[in-house]
N, C-alpha and C positions, 0 to 999 in steps of 0.2 A: 439752475438749464437741465432740462431731460435729457438723458442719455440712454441709449440702447446699444450696448457695443455686441458685435459679432462671437457668436464663439465657434468655435473652430471644430470640424466635427469627428477628426482622432481624439479630441477633449474629452468628449461627450463619455459618458456612465457606459459600461455594457454592459448589457443582462446577462449576460454567457458568466458572468462573475459569481452573480448572487447563488447561495444556496437553496436550490430547491426545492420543498418538501412533499415528498409524495401523499398520493391518499393513501387513507387505508386499506391496506388486503383487502380488507373484506369485502369492499367497495370490487373488485374484480369478481369475485365469488355471486356475490348479488348482480352485476350485470351480467354475469353467462348462467345465472337461473332465470331471470328473467328473458335471456336471448333464448332459452332453449323452450319456456311457459309458450313464446311465440313461436316456436317451430312447433313443437308440442300441440297448438290451434288449429295451426294451418294441416299438417298432416293429415288430420280425422276427416275434414270436406275432402281432400284430395284422393286420399284412401274408397268412401266413400262413393265418388265420381267415378272412381279407377275400375270399382268393385261392379256396381248398378248400371254403369251407362252401357259396358259391352265395351270398348274401347279397342280396338285394334293396338296394336304393339308400336308402332311407331307413332299413333295419337298418347298413347300412353307416355313415352317416349317424352315426344316432344311438351308434356305436362313435367313430369315427373324430375328432368334433367334442370330447368330453369328454377326451381324448386330448391333441388339439392345444391346447386352453385349459391341460389342468394342464401341458403339458409346453413351452409359451412362459413359464407362471408361475415352471416349475423353472429352465428356462433364463437369466430376467430375475433371479429372486432373490439369486444374486450381484451385482448391480450394485444393489441397494435395499439390500441387510444389510450388507455389508462397511463402507461409512460409515457404518454406524452405532456400528461397531464401532472400540474404543479402549481402551487405557491409559496408568497415569501411576504412575510411580514418586516417591513423593514420601519426607521422612526417616523416616517411620515406620511406613509403608505402601506397599498397590499397590493403586491401583483397576483395574473391569473394567469397560467398560460394552458393550451388547450390544442388540439386539431393539429391530424394526422397528413392531409392531405395542405389541408388550408389554416395554417397555425397562427394563431393569436398572442398577443398577451396584453394583456389589459391592466392599467393601473391607476387606482382610488386614490384621489386625495384625502384622508383621515380628514382634514377642514373640509370637507365636501360633503362628506358622508351627515345623513341628517336622520337614517334610521335604519337599526341593523335589525334582523330577524332571524330567528332559526325553525327548520321546519325538519320533520321525519312523515316517512310513510310506515304502514304497517312493515310493508318489508324493509324500509331503514330499521326499524326499530328492533326489528328479530335479530339483522346484524350488528347491532350496536352504533347505528351512522345517523349522520343530520345533515342539512344543508346549510350553509351557513348565507344570509341573502344582503347585499350593502345596497342602500337604497339612497342618491343623492338628490341633491337641487334641482329641479325641474326635468327631472326620470319619470317616463312614466310608468315604467314595470320598474324590476329589482335591474339596477346598473351592473350585478355580479354575482354570480350568485356560482358558489362551489359547491358541488355536491360532492360526496363521497368521505367526508370528514369521519372521524371519530366523534360521537356524541357530545364525550369531555372537551375534546378538541375545539369543537365549535360554539360551545356554552363558552371555553376560553375567550378566546377569540371575539365570540359577541361582545365580551363585558372587554376586555381589553381596547375592541374598537371603540365603543360607547364612550368610555375615559379619554383614550385621544381625541375623540369628537366632542368629547365636553358634553355629552348626552348624561341623561339621567339613566341609572341602572334598575333596571323592571327585575325580579328574579321567578322564573317562571315555575 
């Protein structure tokens, strides 16, 4: 006979009891550098418009004030968001949390993983960072993407997850 007993909500495991692993500290510097490049790329056209369009003071303020506020937010965002990111590797799954305003925790069981990939951009390689991406059955894209890992940690996690998932390990 099939049985499916109820589980009391107070007996469920808590995500707060796990020891979250922070992303690599260099990831914050990388994100700040990317924000600085974005801010720098937008300041040049604004300067040209301000200088050559002959704007009055009020017009210039209406352009520069929103730019200043959005640039400050962009530069501050890595400091706010990165402490809220983390991962946990457990015996049967891997957890990833992120989000400042909208928070999310994703759990991927190892027995659902079909493919694991590490990748890095030129900026990532400059900071010795990599991204770990996990693909599960039926997913159209990566079901879990953890960026900001040390490149060695990402590779160790890739091998560990593949072993847990029962896949063959290919060395890059």
